[in-house]
C-alpha angles and dihedrals in degrees: 000000000000091000091053092051091049092049090048091050092050091050090051092050092049090048093052091046094052109122090212089076090055091049091050092051090050092051090048088054094048102261113139129181121223095223115112115258093236088075087083129071122219098278093051097256113139116256102235093200087080097053145303124305111247100225095182098208147044131043095319092061093043089058093049118094132192102263136188094284091057092048091049090049091052092051093047093051095045094242112166126220091290103252091117096015103225120205123243092274096043098264105147094204092066093237121095116224091229094046095248123151116299137174134232114289095236129035124234108288093218107035101023090233111158094203134226129308120262138174126239113208097171109048094179092061091043092057092040094054091041086058089048095052091046088060086074099043133094095258091060094047094048089050105037102045096048092045090052091047095049101038112022122024128335090191092061094040093056092054093041091056090051090054091047092052093049094048097044095043095049091043094052093046091049090052090055092050097047095036099193116167127238118266111290119262114238111061090031118064112225102224087167126041105170097093096027094115094057124090120265113218116112111016107236089194088059090046095052091038088058101037100045101051093038093048091044089055094046093047096047104037107095091013092066126033112242135124115284092223092053094052094044093047093051092048093050093045091050091050095046093047094052094045095048091045091063091056090045091052091052092239101117142030122231088257092056090053095047091047092049092049094049093041090053092050090050092052091050093049093049101040107028094083088061096055095094092047093050095046093048091048093049092051104039113023113100092220095045096107093054094046093044093053096043094045095051093044090049092050090050093051090050093051091051090059093059098075146350121285118297138144090273089065090061092043091054093050089046092053092047092047092050092048092048092048093051092046090051090048091053089056093049092047091052092051092049097040092242120152095002118196115250114255119259090251089070094056133143094046120222117229108240123245111266106242131162089250093054093045091048092049092050092049092047092052091047096048095045092044094050090049089054092048094047091047092050091047092051093049094047092047091052091050103037105052097053091042095051092043091052091046093055097033095245120146111251100193091095105046095185092053093043091054090057087076115089089218089064105031099049099051092037095055094036096051097041097047093035086060091047091051092047092049093046095058101027117019099041095047089044092054091044090053090052093055096038099254095122 
């Protein structure tokens, strides 16, 4: 009996992990590879006589480098250095107006590989799922959290960042313990290449895409007045869009997405009751700064011992640094009386009327604040890498190679993004208060 259940469970896991399901979903959404169909044998397994399978994750990918063939291919197709990720005909959006073959918008962050050509037949779904996948990327985080802090509710944003740090840290560490590769290509089309060298299980996009909208709903409903159905619908739509986008992009199997979704729910159930305790401690305890710094550094050091260097190491340190900076800022704000929480007598809060003046003020705060954050990030990056390299005796002439050392990557990411987090919740609101923008 038990053996039969175990065998059935294993078959179900293998079924959900099958890359053919990802490939079918991509074809249904209008994504076509440019490889000839005779590369596949009857059961859908790639015919290796026609080339290597691009696994996209795990140790095999980590050992692969972008060689001369890749460089020659990039030159022949007119692909730029990858900052904007032009398509083969120079279209910066990654989709050709005539539907001809294009390449992923961003190259692999570890190997520099630009990926294989593919064809987009449904541009609406391409842009929709590109939006969905961006909801789990750095650009979204560095835009959404500050905007919410400066214009909506600092109380909610502090707790939301704590949830984000928990979920992303545990998700990244779990990936490095399980070490499952990305879905095989072929048959999967790699619409995205940037995270292709990281492990796959669980999907941290699915985790953040579940935790952030659900936590946002739970933290705001009852505190702000809005219809229950509206908030719940937005949270579910956000979650579904992010999860489906990772299958569309060819980055995750169905099993990765389901595991990420359930793992995120488990983390919320276990840790959400502690949110008030953690936030109160960060703001009021006299030893909070020391404990915040030491705890986040210790977690970073632990995560760096789980696997060899990869882009996920830097992402983990970046997340921890941002969380530490925001937690420190909440303590400083409490001591200075900056961004005080509204008293309970004012709850529930009423959403303001949307006027041109209010919209203009929110946009002005956001633009000025982002400029300050980007400037502080640029300055700290320019100062931190050479300083850390000199401290540990590591050559700094090749920044990419230098950052493959834990001694460089951990302090670099932690210091830079710790500063960004501190400035987001303390320095920017402080400056706004001085000039009458808060």
